[in-house]
C-alpha positions in Angstrom: -88.4 -131.7 94.3 -89.5 -129.8 97.4 -88.5 -126.2 98.1 -88.2 -124.8 101.6 -90.6 -122.0 102.5 -89.6 -119.7 105.2 -92.1 -118.8 107.9 -91.9 -115.3 109.3 -93.9 -113.6 112.0 -93.7 -110.2 110.3 -92.5 -108.8 107.0 -91.9 -105.1 106.6 -92.5 -104.7 102.9 -90.8 -102.3 100.5 -89.4 -99.5 102.8 -86.3 -97.5 102.4 -83.9 -99.3 104.7 -81.1 -97.3 106.3 -78.7 -99.4 108.3 -75.3 -97.7 108.7 -73.6 -100.8 110.1 -74.4 -102.9 107.1 -74.1 -100.0 104.6 -77.7 -100.3 103.5 -79.7 -97.4 102.1 -82.3 -98.5 99.6 -85.5 -100.5 99.1 -85.5 -103.7 101.0 -87.9 -106.1 102.8 -87.2 -106.9 106.4 -88.3 -110.3 107.9 -88.8 -110.9 111.6 -89.1 -114.2 113.4 -89.2 -115.0 117.1 -88.3 -111.4 118.0 -85.2 -111.4 115.9 -84.2 -110.0 112.5 -84.4 -113.1 110.2 -83.6 -111.5 106.8 -83.1 -108.2 105.0 -83.2 -108.5 101.2 -84.4 -106.8 98.1 -86.3 -110.0 97.5 -86.9 -112.4 100.3 -86.8 -116.2 99.7 -90.1 -118.0 99.3 -92.0 -117.4 102.5 -95.2 -117.1 104.4 -95.7 -114.3 106.8 -98.2 -114.1 109.6 -98.4 -110.3 109.2 -97.2 -108.0 106.4 -96.7 -104.3 107.0 -96.6 -102.1 103.9 -93.9 -99.5 104.6 -93.2 -98.6 101.0 -93.6 -94.9 101.7 -91.5 -94.9 104.9 -87.9 -95.2 106.1 -87.0 -98.3 108.1 -84.1 -98.1 110.5 -82.7 -99.9 113.5 -84.6 -98.9 116.6 -83.7 -95.4 117.7 -81.8 -95.1 121.0 -82.2 -92.0 123.0 -79.1 -91.8 125.1 -80.4 -89.1 127.5 -83.9 -89.2 128.9 -85.4 -88.7 132.3 -87.9 -91.6 132.8 -87.7 -92.7 136.4 -91.4 -91.9 136.6 -92.9 -91.0 140.0 -89.6 -91.6 141.7 -87.8 -88.5 140.3 -90.0 -85.4 140.2 -88.7 -84.3 136.8 -89.1 -87.7 135.2 -91.9 -88.6 132.7 -93.6 -91.7 131.4 -90.9 -93.9 129.7 -93.2 -94.9 126.9 -94.3 -91.3 126.3 -90.6 -90.6 125.8 -90.0 -94.0 124.1 -92.0 -96.2 121.8 -94.8 -93.5 121.4 -92.3 -91.1 119.8 -90.3 -93.6 117.7 -87.7 -94.7 120.3 -87.1 -98.3 121.2 -84.3 -97.9 123.8 -84.3 -95.1 126.3 -81.3 -94.5 128.6 -82.3 -93.1 131.9 -79.6 -90.5 132.4 -79.1 -89.8 136.1 -82.6 -90.1 137.6 -81.4 -93.2 139.4 -78.6 -93.6 142.0 -77.1 -96.5 143.8 -80.0 -96.5 146.3 -82.8 -96.3 143.7 -81.6 -98.5 140.8 -83.7 -101.4 142.1 -86.8 -99.2 142.2 -86.2 -98.2 138.6 -85.6 -101.8 137.6 -88.8 -103.2 139.2 -91.3 -100.4 139.0 -90.3 -98.6 135.8 -88.1 -100.7 133.5 -90.0 -103.9 134.0 -93.4 -102.4 133.1 -92.4 -100.2 130.1 -92.8 -101.3 126.5 -89.7 -99.3 125.8 -86.4 -101.0 126.4 -84.8 -99.1 129.3 -81.3 -99.1 130.7 -79.6 -96.5 132.9 -76.6 -94.4 133.8 -77.2 -93.7 137.5 -76.0 -90.4 138.8 -73.2 -90.9 141.3 -75.3 -89.3 144.0 -76.9 -92.1 146.1 -80.5 -91.2 145.3 -79.9 -89.9 141.8 -81.5 -86.7 140.5 -84.4 -87.0 142.8 -85.4 -83.4 142.8 -86.7 -80.6 140.5 -84.9 -77.7 142.0 -81.1 -77.9 141.8 -80.0 -76.9 145.3 -76.2 -77.5 145.8 -76.6 -79.9 148.7 -78.2 -82.5 146.4 -74.8 -82.7 144.7 -72.6 -82.8 147.7 -69.7 -85.3 147.5 -70.9 -86.8 150.8 -74.0 -88.0 149.0 -71.8 -90.4 146.9 -71.2 -93.9 148.2 -68.6 -95.3 145.9 -68.9 -98.8 147.1 -72.7 -98.8 146.8 -72.5 -97.5 143.2 -70.0 -100.2 142.3 -72.2 -102.9 143.8 -75.3 -101.6 142.0 -73.4 -102.0 138.7 -72.1 -105.4 139.5 -75.5 -106.7 140.6 -77.4 -105.2 137.6 -75.0 -105.6 134.6 -77.8 -105.6 132.0 -79.4 -102.4 133.4 -76.5 -100.2 134.5 -74.4 -99.2 131.5 -72.4 -96.3 132.9 -72.5 -93.5 135.4 -73.3 -89.7 135.3 -71.6 -86.8 137.1 -71.9 -83.1 136.8 -69.0 -80.9 135.7 -70.6 -77.5 135.7 -69.4 -74.2 137.1 -71.9 -74.4 140.0 -70.8 -77.8 141.2 -67.2 -76.8 140.8 -67.7 -73.6 142.8 -69.1 -75.5 145.8 -67.2 -78.8 145.8 -64.2 -78.5 143.4 -63.6 -81.8 141.7 -64.4 -84.0 144.7 -67.5 -85.5 143.1 -65.8 -86.0 139.8 -62.9 -87.8 141.5 -65.4 -90.2 143.1 -67.2 -90.7 139.8 -63.8 -91.6 138.2 -63.2 -94.1 140.9 -66.6 -95.8 140.3 -66.1 -96.0 136.5 -62.5 -97.2 136.8 -63.6 -100.0 139.1 -66.7 -101.0 137.1 -65.0 -100.4 133.7 -68.1 -98.5 132.6 -68.2 -95.2 130.7 -68.6 -91.9 132.5 -71.1 -89.4 131.2 -70.4 -85.8 132.3 -72.9 -83.0 132.3 -71.7 -79.5 131.3 -73.4 -76.1 131.6 -74.7 -74.1 134.5 -77.1 -76.2 136.6 -76.4 -75.5 140.3 -76.4 -72.0 141.6 -72.9 -70.6 141.5 -70.9 -69.7 144.7 -69.3 -66.6 143.3 -66.3 -66.3 145.7 -65.0 -69.8 144.8 -66.2 -70.1 141.2 -63.7 -70.9 138.5 -63.3 -68.8 135.4 -66.1 -70.1 133.2 -63.8 -70.2 130.2 -61.5 -72.6 132.1 -64.1 -75.1 133.2 -63.5 -77.2 130.2 -59.8 -77.5 131.1 -60.7 -78.4 134.7 -63.0 -81.3 133.8 -61.3 -82.8 130.7 -58.4 -84.4 132.6 -60.9 -86.6 134.4 -62.3 -88.1 131.2 -61.0 -91.1 129.3 -61.5 -92.4 125.8 -65.0 -93.8 125.5 -66.4 -91.4 128.1 -69.1 -89.0 127.1 -69.2 -85.2 127.4 -72.7 -83.7 127.2 -74.2 -80.6 125.7 -71.7 -79.3 123.1 -74.1 -76.7 121.7 -75.3 -75.4 125.0 -75.3 -71.6 125.4 -74.3 -71.3 129.1 -71.1 -69.3 129.8 -69.2 -72.3 131.3 -70.0 -74.7 128.4 -67.4 -76.2 126.1 -68.1 -73.7 123.3 -70.5 -70.9 124.5 -69.3 -67.8 122.7 -66.1 -69.2 121.4 -65.4 -69.1 117.7 -63.0 -72.0 117.7 -62.9 -75.5 119.3 -60.7 -75.3 122.4 -57.4 -77.1 121.8 -57.8 -79.2 124.9 -61.2 -80.4 123.7 -59.9 -81.2 120.2 -57.1 -83.3 121.7 -59.4 -85.2 123.9 -61.8 -85.9 121.0 -58.8 -87.1 118.9 -58.0 -89.6 121.7 -61.5 -91.0 121.8 -63.7 -88.8 124.0 -67.3 -88.8 122.8 -69.9 -86.0 122.6 -73.6 -86.4 123.2 -76.0 -83.6 122.2 -78.4 -83.8 125.2 -80.7 -81.2 123.7 -82.7 -80.1 126.7 -83.6 -76.4 126.9 -80.0 -75.3 126.3 -79.4 -76.0 122.6 -78.2 -73.0 120.6 -78.7 -73.1 116.8 -76.1 -70.4 116.5 -73.4 -72.5 118.2 -74.4 -75.5 116.1 -74.1 -73.5 112.9 -70.6 -72.2 113.9 -69.3 -75.6 115.0 -70.7 -78.1 112.5 -68.5 -76.7 109.6 -65.5 -77.0 112.0 -66.2 -80.7 112.6 -67.6 -80.5 116.1 -70.6 -82.7 115.7 -72.0 -84.9 118.6 -71.4 -88.6 118.2 -74.8 -89.2 119.5 -78.0 -87.1 119.3 -80.2 -87.4 122.3 -83.2 -85.5 123.6 -82.6 -84.9 127.3 -86.4 -84.9 127.6 -87.6 -84.2 131.1 -90.4 -82.6 133.1 -90.2 -79.1 134.6 -87.2 -77.8 136.5 -88.0 -75.0 139.0 -85.8 -72.3 140.6 -88.1 -71.4 143.5 -88.4 -74.7 145.3 -91.9 -75.5 143.9 -90.7 -78.9 142.8 -93.4 -79.7 140.3 -93.9 -83.4 139.9 -94.5 -85.2 136.6 -95.2 -81.9 134.7 -94.6 -82.1 131.0 -96.1 -78.7 129.9 -92.6 -77.3 129.3 -91.5 -80.1 127.1 -91.5 -78.6 123.7 -88.9 -80.8 121.9 -88.5 -84.5 121.1 -85.8 -86.8 119.7 -87.4 -87.0 116.3 -87.9 -83.3 116.3 -84.2 -82.8 117.2 -83.2 -85.2 114.4 -85.2 -83.0 112.0 -83.3 -80.0 113.3 -80.1 -81.7 112.1 -81.6 -82.2 108.7 -82.2 -78.5 108.6 -78.6 -77.9 109.7 -77.4 -79.9 106.7 -76.5 -83.4 108.0 -77.3 -86.4 105.7 -80.1 -88.6 106.8 -77.9 -91.7 107.0 -75.4 -89.8 109.2 -78.2 -88.8 111.5 -79.5 -92.3 111.8 -76.1 -93.6 112.8 -76.1 -91.1 115.7 -79.2 -92.6 117.2 -78.5 -96.2 116.4 -75.1 -97.8 116.2 -73.2 -94.9 117.9 -75.2 -95.0 121.1 -75.3 -98.8 121.0 -71.5 -98.9 121.1 -71.5 -96.6 124.1 -73.9 -99.0 125.8 -71.7 -101.9 124.6 -74.8 -103.5 123.1 -73.9 -103.3 119.4 -74.3 -107.0 119.0 -77.9 -106.7 120.1 -79.3 -103.3 119.0 -78.4 -100.4 116.8 -78.4 -102.5 113.6 -80.7 -104.6 111.4 -78.2 -107.4 111.2 -79.6 -110.9 111.0 -80.1 -112.5 114.5 -80.1 -109.1 116.3 -83.1 -108.1 118.3 -86.0 -106.9 116.2 -86.1 -103.3 117.4 -87.0 -101.1 114.5 -88.1 -97.5 114.0 -90.3 -96.7 111.0 -90.8 -93.1 110.1 -91.9 -90.9 107.3 -89.7 -88.2 105.8 -92.3 -85.5 105.3 -91.6 -82.5 103.0 -93.1 -79.6 104.8 -91.9 -76.1 105.9 -91.4 -76.1 109.6 -90.0 -73.7 112.1 -87.8 -75.0 115.0 -87.0 -73.1 118.2 -83.9 -73.5 120.4 -83.4 -72.8 124.1 -83.0 -69.1 123.4 -86.2 -69.0 121.3 -84.2 -68.4 118.1 -85.6 -70.0 115.0 -84.4 -72.4 112.3 -86.4 -73.0 109.2 -86.6 -76.6 107.9 -88.2 -78.2 104.9 -88.4 -81.8 106.1 -89.4 -83.6 109.3 -89.1 -87.1 110.5 -92.5 -88.3 111.7 -92.5 -91.7 113.4 -95.3 -94.2 112.4 -94.5 -97.4 114.1 -91.8 -99.1 116.1 -91.1 -102.8 116.2 -90.1 -103.6 119.8 -88.7 -107.0 120.3 -90.8 -108.2 117.3 -94.0 -106.4 118.4 -95.6 -103.8 116.2 -96.5 -100.6 118.2 -98.1 -97.5 116.6 -96.4 -94.3 117.6 -99.1 -92.1 119.3 -96.8 -89.1 119.5 -98.4 -87.1 122.3 -95.1 -85.4 123.1 -94.1 -84.7 119.5 -95.1 -81.0 120.0 -92.2 -79.6 118.0 -93.3 -81.7 115.0 -97.0 -81.0 115.3 -96.5 -77.2 115.8 -97.6 -75.0 112.9 
């Protein structure tokens, strides 16, 4: 009597597997074949493996998705290398958030996404050339820079790449242009049936004589958003942000969230630990945790290109912050796997370790160590654990995480 022996390309042996979709949190083996998840089991069937990776001291999760990075390298001045922000720091899918526009999507596709090891998709900015600058002059955001038809065409011609669009809803843009740009963004997303991602928090210099009351910005922008759209930077400290110095969640925001609006952290340089501490107990927790990793912005027109010296945070460092803020590890993993996968409408392919899904996996160590985190105001938060990436599996390929830009996790 013959028995079937399974042949696998790779087996991840003995790790703590966390897969929120399949309600897994325990010791399992993960088998990979032909770039796909072949099996996840406490004991795999009889098999031979071309390679076995001992992950018994590590956590194995679906490949992490960073919903907000700036990776249109050498095309946008503030963009950095997509693999420095991707596989090298434990991320298998990076979402380029706004560096591209209708006129530059093809450049991103051919010169960046096609060459990166990290899986890249994008939310183009509604401005024709995207965020193709490092100093935020108002004219870059002018409604006349938005070609609605060109954006719609870019989405229709690149459905695997373009997963949504980005617009800016900050006090500065509103003071110069009202909601004209937001109206065009709404038209683009309604026509393409893609989600709209809206930036909040002062970015563009404010025109004082026409500026809205910063406390009312949230009520100006929310009517333009629909269920499934994404509002960014809930813990940002700028005066026009959704929380800022408020002690309570605005009623209009709570109603929108109850109807299906989503929040993305978009850490950047504007995360406030104090706001996070106030809002987490009240239930205001971002559906997705993203880094908003980018090069240096300037305010003097210098327009530094490809400068990463100011990047002092990372996605895994930010996830470690949420451990220090009291979230459970499995909850944190969901916010960088299945939750962003659903926004991208790719949950059948990524964000899970389900059998037959793409073999994108993040393997990290949960290190017990005292660590001090710093927010955008240089305030500190003390933690006792950090999530250190070891490897990613990207489409079945094992890649060691070099971690050059994990400065927040390497800092003493």
